[in-house]
A tleap script that builds the chain and sets N, CA, C and O, in Angstrom:
source leaprc.protein.ff14SB
mol = sequence {
  NMET GLN GLN LEU GLU PHE PHE ASP ILE PRO
  SER PRO CYS ILE GLY VAL CYS GLU ALA GLY
  PRO ARG GLY TYR CYS ILE GLY CYS PHE ARG
  SER ARG GLU GLU ARG MET HIE TRP HIE SER
  VAL ASP ASP ALA THR LYS ARG ILE ILE VAL
  GLN ALA CYS THR ARG ARG LYS ARG ALA TYR
  LEU THR ARG GLN ASN LYS GLU ASP LYS GLN
  ASN THR HIE PHE ASN GLN GLY ASN LEU CPHE
}
set mol.1.N position { -67.145 152.283 -50.474 }
set mol.1.CA position { -68.166 152.476 -49.755 }
set mol.1.C position { -66.852 152.802 -47.887 }
set mol.1.O position { -66.400 152.006 -47.063 }
set mol.2.N position { -66.767 153.998 -48.004 }
set mol.2.CA position { -66.426 154.226 -46.795 }
set mol.2.C position { -66.325 153.177 -45.321 }
set mol.2.O position { -67.379 152.564 -45.158 }
set mol.3.N position { -65.350 152.906 -44.344 }
set mol.3.CA position { -65.858 152.558 -43.121 }
set mol.3.C position { -66.025 153.542 -42.277 }
set mol.3.O position { -65.039 154.261 -42.115 }
set mol.4.N position { -67.272 153.874 -41.503 }
set mol.4.CA position { -66.842 154.388 -40.632 }
set mol.4.C position { -66.466 154.430 -39.400 }
set mol.4.O position { -66.832 153.530 -38.644 }
set mol.5.N position { -65.691 155.439 -38.954 }
set mol.5.CA position { -64.941 155.899 -37.797 }
set mol.5.C position { -65.855 156.025 -36.316 }
set mol.5.O position { -66.896 156.676 -36.237 }
set mol.6.N position { -65.331 155.383 -35.355 }
set mol.6.CA position { -66.227 155.420 -33.797 }
set mol.6.C position { -64.983 156.263 -33.057 }
set mol.6.O position { -65.482 156.905 -32.133 }
set mol.7.N position { -63.503 156.492 -33.140 }
set mol.7.CA position { -62.672 156.744 -32.446 }
set mol.7.C position { -62.115 158.033 -33.377 }
set mol.7.O position { -62.138 158.099 -34.606 }
set mol.8.N position { -61.612 159.028 -32.439 }
set mol.8.CA position { -60.979 159.853 -33.260 }
set mol.8.C position { -58.968 159.174 -33.057 }
set mol.8.O position { -58.334 158.748 -32.092 }
set mol.9.N position { -58.723 159.340 -34.093 }
set mol.9.CA position { -57.457 158.662 -33.920 }
set mol.9.C position { -56.359 159.614 -33.702 }
set mol.9.O position { -55.924 160.497 -34.441 }
set mol.10.N position { -55.893 159.123 -32.150 }
set mol.10.CA position { -54.932 160.465 -31.474 }
set mol.10.C position { -53.478 160.154 -32.175 }
set mol.10.O position { -53.028 159.161 -32.745 }
set mol.11.N position { -52.918 161.532 -31.855 }
set mol.11.CA position { -52.194 161.970 -32.479 }
set mol.11.C position { -50.629 161.054 -31.524 }
set mol.11.O position { -50.516 160.823 -30.320 }
set mol.12.N position { -49.558 160.707 -32.791 }
set mol.12.CA position { -48.523 159.739 -32.333 }
set mol.12.C position { -47.505 160.511 -31.768 }
set mol.12.O position { -46.355 160.078 -31.705 }
set mol.13.N position { -47.803 161.557 -31.374 }
set mol.13.CA position { -46.997 162.635 -30.361 }
set mol.13.C position { -46.603 162.015 -28.788 }
set mol.13.O position { -47.286 161.632 -27.839 }
set mol.14.N position { -45.509 162.100 -28.982 }
set mol.14.CA position { -44.903 161.952 -27.240 }
set mol.14.C position { -44.456 162.530 -26.338 }
set mol.14.O position { -44.261 162.154 -25.182 }
set mol.15.N position { -44.206 163.801 -26.987 }
set mol.15.CA position { -44.209 165.084 -26.160 }
set mol.15.C position { -42.618 165.332 -26.596 }
set mol.15.O position { -42.312 166.518 -26.472 }
set mol.16.N position { -41.451 164.417 -27.117 }
set mol.16.CA position { -40.322 164.736 -27.918 }
set mol.16.C position { -40.051 165.489 -28.817 }
set mol.16.O position { -39.156 165.291 -29.638 }
set mol.17.N position { -40.829 166.501 -28.779 }
set mol.17.CA position { -40.519 167.097 -29.818 }
set mol.17.C position { -39.047 168.021 -30.407 }
set mol.17.O position { -38.699 169.114 -29.959 }
set mol.18.N position { -38.446 167.356 -31.350 }
set mol.18.CA position { -37.371 167.976 -32.096 }
set mol.18.C position { -36.856 167.126 -33.607 }
set mol.18.O position { -36.825 165.931 -33.901 }
set mol.19.N position { -36.561 168.136 -34.209 }
set mol.19.CA position { -36.302 167.678 -35.738 }
set mol.19.C position { -34.911 166.683 -35.462 }
set mol.19.O position { -33.943 167.032 -34.786 }
set mol.20.N position { -35.077 165.286 -36.198 }
set mol.20.CA position { -33.682 164.737 -36.053 }
set mol.20.C position { -33.143 164.978 -37.361 }
set mol.20.O position { -33.585 165.688 -38.264 }
set mol.21.N position { -31.929 164.138 -37.297 }
set mol.21.CA position { -30.924 164.581 -38.848 }
set mol.21.C position { -31.901 164.814 -39.874 }
set mol.21.O position { -31.664 165.891 -40.421 }
set mol.22.N position { -33.178 164.075 -40.481 }
set mol.22.CA position { -33.854 163.843 -41.882 }
set mol.22.C position { -34.823 164.386 -41.840 }
set mol.22.O position { -35.706 164.093 -42.647 }
set mol.23.N position { -35.041 165.520 -40.744 }
set mol.23.CA position { -36.129 166.499 -40.642 }
set mol.23.C position { -37.065 165.606 -40.095 }
set mol.23.O position { -38.026 165.735 -40.852 }
set mol.24.N position { -37.379 164.754 -39.214 }
set mol.24.CA position { -38.569 164.071 -38.633 }
set mol.24.C position { -38.166 164.336 -37.053 }
set mol.24.O position { -37.163 164.159 -36.362 }
set mol.25.N position { -39.706 164.938 -36.828 }
set mol.25.CA position { -39.646 164.298 -34.816 }
set mol.25.C position { -38.680 163.476 -34.631 }
set mol.25.O position { -38.588 162.614 -35.505 }
set mol.26.N position { -37.764 163.429 -33.621 }
set mol.26.CA position { -37.317 162.340 -33.183 }
set mol.26.C position { -38.046 161.620 -32.260 }
set mol.26.O position { -37.573 160.499 -32.070 }
set mol.27.N position { -39.262 161.937 -31.474 }
set mol.27.CA position { -40.430 161.256 -30.856 }
set mol.27.C position { -41.421 160.967 -31.397 }
set mol.27.O position { -42.234 160.272 -30.788 }
set mol.28.N position { -41.697 161.418 -32.773 }
set mol.28.CA position { -42.899 160.994 -33.108 }
set mol.28.C position { -42.759 160.681 -34.671 }
set mol.28.O position { -43.846 160.650 -35.246 }
set mol.29.N position { -41.935 160.505 -35.261 }
set mol.29.CA position { -41.026 160.122 -36.722 }
set mol.29.C position { -42.010 160.837 -37.699 }
set mol.29.O position { -42.113 160.330 -38.816 }
set mol.30.N position { -42.806 162.039 -37.398 }
set mol.30.CA position { -43.588 162.878 -38.517 }
set mol.30.C position { -42.115 163.984 -38.653 }
set mol.30.O position { -41.035 164.289 -38.147 }
set mol.31.N position { -43.067 164.252 -39.741 }
set mol.31.CA position { -42.360 165.184 -40.882 }
set mol.31.C position { -43.081 166.563 -39.970 }
set mol.31.O position { -43.846 166.520 -39.007 }
set mol.32.N position { -42.552 167.651 -40.635 }
set mol.32.CA position { -42.815 169.150 -39.649 }
set mol.32.C position { -44.790 169.553 -40.134 }
set mol.32.O position { -45.722 170.105 -39.549 }
set mol.33.N position { -44.599 168.905 -41.458 }
set mol.33.CA position { -45.846 169.124 -42.290 }
set mol.33.C position { -46.921 168.433 -41.418 }
set mol.33.O position { -47.785 169.006 -40.754 }
set mol.34.N position { -46.719 167.117 -41.536 }
set mol.34.CA position { -47.429 166.398 -40.998 }
set mol.34.C position { -47.677 166.823 -39.562 }
set mol.34.O position { -48.864 166.645 -39.289 }
set mol.35.N position { -46.978 167.325 -38.536 }
set mol.35.CA position { -47.126 167.857 -37.096 }
set mol.35.C position { -47.972 169.320 -37.335 }
set mol.35.O position { -48.920 169.616 -36.607 }
set mol.36.N position { -47.561 170.093 -38.319 }
set mol.36.CA position { -48.456 171.571 -38.451 }
set mol.36.C position { -49.792 171.120 -38.855 }
set mol.36.O position { -50.678 171.756 -38.286 }
set mol.37.N position { -50.249 170.124 -39.747 }
set mol.37.CA position { -51.458 169.885 -40.319 }
set mol.37.C position { -52.227 168.842 -39.726 }
set mol.37.O position { -53.107 168.453 -40.493 }
set mol.38.N position { -52.203 168.226 -38.578 }
set mol.38.CA position { -52.500 166.874 -37.696 }
set mol.38.C position { -54.304 167.571 -37.653 }
set mol.38.O position { -55.083 167.091 -38.476 }
set mol.39.N position { -54.632 168.251 -37.048 }
set mol.39.CA position { -55.736 168.886 -36.456 }
set mol.39.C position { -56.704 169.195 -37.928 }
set mol.39.O position { -57.934 169.162 -37.965 }
set mol.40.N position { -55.975 169.435 -38.851 }
set mol.40.CA position { -56.797 169.715 -40.047 }
set mol.40.C position { -57.387 168.463 -41.348 }
set mol.40.O position { -58.385 168.320 -42.055 }
set mol.41.N position { -56.092 167.753 -41.110 }
set mol.41.CA position { -56.375 166.556 -42.405 }
set mol.41.C position { -57.788 165.285 -41.331 }
set mol.41.O position { -58.427 165.312 -40.279 }
set mol.42.N position { -57.652 164.693 -42.110 }
set mol.42.CA position { -59.254 163.595 -41.843 }
set mol.42.C position { -58.506 162.662 -41.949 }
set mol.42.O position { -57.501 162.496 -42.640 }
set mol.43.N position { -59.311 161.689 -40.838 }
set mol.43.CA position { -59.152 160.033 -40.275 }
set mol.43.C position { -58.235 159.571 -41.217 }
set mol.43.O position { -57.347 158.899 -40.692 }
set mol.44.N position { -58.137 159.698 -42.446 }
set mol.44.CA position { -58.372 158.414 -43.342 }
set mol.44.C position { -56.646 159.171 -44.087 }
set mol.44.O position { -56.086 158.592 -45.017 }
set mol.45.N position { -56.253 160.053 -43.664 }
set mol.45.CA position { -54.652 160.848 -43.766 }
set mol.45.C position { -54.322 160.810 -42.614 }
set mol.45.O position { -53.095 160.822 -42.522 }
set mol.46.N position { -54.917 160.761 -41.497 }
set mol.46.CA position { -54.446 160.664 -40.217 }
set mol.46.C position { -53.517 158.879 -40.040 }
set mol.46.O position { -52.401 158.601 -39.603 }
set mol.47.N position { -54.366 158.220 -40.477 }
set mol.47.CA position { -53.882 157.228 -40.544 }
set mol.47.C position { -53.267 156.410 -41.526 }
set mol.47.O position { -52.824 155.296 -41.246 }
set mol.48.N position { -53.217 156.901 -42.651 }
set mol.48.CA position { -51.305 157.102 -43.860 }
set mol.48.C position { -50.484 157.615 -42.921 }
set mol.48.O position { -49.446 156.954 -42.967 }
set mol.49.N position { -50.413 158.433 -42.111 }
set mol.49.CA position { -49.301 159.068 -41.280 }
set mol.49.C position { -49.015 158.306 -40.437 }
set mol.49.O position { -47.872 157.909 -40.662 }
set mol.50.N position { -49.517 157.758 -39.356 }
set mol.50.CA position { -49.176 156.913 -38.581 }
set mol.50.C position { -48.492 155.993 -38.952 }
set mol.50.O position { -47.438 155.645 -38.421 }
set mol.51.N position { -49.196 155.314 -40.245 }
set mol.51.CA position { -48.361 154.209 -40.501 }
set mol.51.C position { -46.926 154.421 -41.154 }
set mol.51.O position { -45.962 153.656 -41.180 }
set mol.52.N position { -47.098 155.785 -41.707 }
set mol.52.CA position { -45.699 156.225 -41.879 }
set mol.52.C position { -44.749 156.416 -41.105 }
set mol.52.O position { -43.567 156.187 -41.360 }
set mol.53.N position { -45.256 156.912 -39.957 }
set mol.53.CA position { -44.781 156.718 -38.722 }
set mol.53.C position { -43.805 155.447 -38.238 }
set mol.53.O position { -42.614 155.442 -37.926 }
set mol.54.N position { -44.655 154.525 -38.293 }
set mol.54.CA position { -44.446 153.981 -37.847 }
set mol.54.C position { -42.905 152.977 -38.899 }
set mol.54.O position { -41.920 152.369 -38.479 }
set mol.55.N position { -43.340 153.213 -40.123 }
set mol.55.CA position { -42.513 152.650 -41.031 }
set mol.55.C position { -40.876 153.166 -40.973 }
set mol.55.O position { -39.943 152.393 -41.189 }
set mol.56.N position { -40.748 154.253 -40.725 }
set mol.56.CA position { -39.685 155.302 -40.009 }
set mol.56.C position { -38.912 155.007 -38.689 }
set mol.56.O position { -37.712 155.050 -38.416 }
set mol.57.N position { -40.049 154.683 -37.950 }
set mol.57.CA position { -39.261 154.334 -36.862 }
set mol.57.C position { -38.408 152.909 -36.586 }
set mol.57.O position { -37.512 152.681 -35.773 }
set mol.58.N position { -39.187 151.848 -37.811 }
set mol.58.CA position { -38.952 150.519 -37.434 }
set mol.58.C position { -37.728 150.777 -38.481 }
set mol.58.O position { -36.839 149.927 -38.422 }
set mol.59.N position { -37.563 151.762 -39.375 }
set mol.59.CA position { -36.099 151.495 -40.162 }
set mol.59.C position { -34.916 152.728 -39.521 }
set mol.59.O position { -33.818 153.068 -39.961 }
set mol.60.N position { -35.590 153.126 -38.473 }
set mol.60.CA position { -34.663 153.914 -37.389 }
set mol.60.C position { -34.422 152.571 -36.553 }
set mol.60.O position { -33.404 151.929 -36.812 }
set mol.61.N position { -35.266 152.126 -35.604 }
set mol.61.CA position { -34.495 151.059 -35.107 }
set mol.61.C position { -33.467 150.061 -35.774 }
set mol.61.O position { -32.471 149.779 -35.107 }
set mol.62.N position { -33.588 149.604 -36.797 }
set mol.62.CA position { -33.199 148.927 -37.764 }
set mol.62.C position { -31.456 149.414 -37.732 }
set mol.62.O position { -30.453 148.725 -37.545 }
set mol.63.N position { -31.611 150.884 -37.997 }
set mol.63.CA position { -30.181 151.155 -38.282 }
set mol.63.C position { -29.332 151.522 -37.069 }
set mol.63.O position { -28.101 151.497 -37.064 }
set mol.64.N position { -30.141 151.878 -36.002 }
set mol.64.CA position { -29.426 151.808 -34.774 }
set mol.64.C position { -28.827 150.408 -34.281 }
set mol.64.O position { -27.718 150.143 -33.817 }
set mol.65.N position { -29.987 149.572 -34.553 }
set mol.65.CA position { -29.401 147.663 -34.055 }
set mol.65.C position { -28.240 147.716 -35.176 }
set mol.65.O position { -27.272 147.963 -34.457 }
set mol.66.N position { -27.787 147.644 -36.361 }
set mol.66.CA position { -26.995 147.512 -36.778 }
set mol.66.C position { -25.659 148.339 -36.417 }
set mol.66.O position { -24.538 147.833 -36.447 }
set mol.67.N position { -25.901 149.551 -36.106 }
set mol.67.CA position { -24.606 150.521 -35.747 }
set mol.67.C position { -23.903 149.635 -34.375 }
set mol.67.O position { -22.692 149.441 -34.269 }
set mol.68.N position { -24.792 149.225 -33.519 }
set mol.68.CA position { -24.598 148.668 -32.310 }
set mol.68.C position { -24.389 147.697 -32.626 }
set mol.68.O position { -23.177 147.823 -32.450 }
set mol.69.N position { -24.486 146.644 -33.004 }
set mol.69.CA position { -23.740 145.752 -33.335 }
set mol.69.C position { -22.297 145.910 -34.022 }
set mol.69.O position { -21.214 145.403 -33.730 }
set mol.70.N position { -22.635 146.702 -34.932 }
set mol.70.CA position { -20.833 146.658 -35.432 }
set mol.70.C position { -19.881 147.543 -33.450 }
set mol.70.O position { -18.929 146.862 -33.068 }
set mol.71.N position { -20.052 148.199 -32.971 }
set mol.71.CA position { -19.725 149.093 -32.348 }
set mol.71.C position { -19.735 147.945 -31.063 }
set mol.71.O position { -18.655 148.158 -30.512 }
set mol.72.N position { -20.214 147.168 -30.538 }
set mol.72.CA position { -20.041 145.952 -29.346 }
set mol.72.C position { -19.175 145.641 -29.328 }
set mol.72.O position { -18.992 145.536 -28.115 }
set mol.73.N position { -17.962 145.225 -29.967 }
set mol.73.CA position { -16.495 144.833 -29.266 }
set mol.73.C position { -15.730 145.734 -28.899 }
set mol.73.O position { -14.614 145.416 -28.489 }
set mol.74.N position { -16.095 147.002 -28.944 }
set mol.74.CA position { -15.318 148.110 -28.277 }
set mol.74.C position { -16.218 148.299 -26.788 }
set mol.74.O position { -15.736 148.955 -25.864 }
set mol.75.N position { -17.477 147.691 -26.689 }
set mol.75.CA position { -18.171 148.107 -25.103 }
set mol.75.C position { -17.424 147.234 -23.836 }
set mol.75.O position { -17.272 146.016 -23.928 }
set mol.76.N position { -17.085 147.825 -22.929 }
set mol.76.CA position { -16.799 146.779 -21.862 }
set mol.76.C position { -17.316 146.821 -20.987 }
set mol.76.O position { -16.830 146.054 -20.156 }
set mol.77.N position { -18.455 147.555 -20.518 }
set mol.77.CA position { -19.584 147.233 -19.787 }
set mol.77.C position { -19.544 147.936 -18.379 }
set mol.77.O position { -18.727 148.651 -17.800 }
set mol.78.N position { -20.676 147.466 -18.109 }
set mol.78.CA position { -20.282 148.614 -16.539 }
set mol.78.C position { -19.816 147.870 -15.555 }
set mol.78.O position { -20.464 146.843 -15.355 }
set mol.79.N position { -18.884 148.058 -14.861 }
set mol.79.CA position { -18.249 147.004 -14.080 }
set mol.79.C position { -19.309 146.980 -12.688 }
set mol.79.O position { -19.789 145.901 -12.343 }
set mol.80.N position { -19.650 148.324 -11.880 }
set mol.80.CA position { -19.720 148.641 -10.862 }
set mol.80.C position { -21.299 148.102 -10.840 }
set mol.80.O position { -21.975 148.212 -9.817 }
savepdb mol mol.pdb
quit
């Protein structure tokens, strides 16, 4: 049995539309195809896309945190 949806699933777009080095948007972490077909896919597919974006963002932030921790001993910080 399919669950009824009462609300539309909003686009994860935050208005930063630029492709990153892995081909995903650096704002919402969707692929080009996911962005192009957002309005034509059903809600179940949108839910899958949003979950994938969340995983991609989490992985990106994890990589960024690792890089930041490796470079912290070189940062002096702002004195003013």
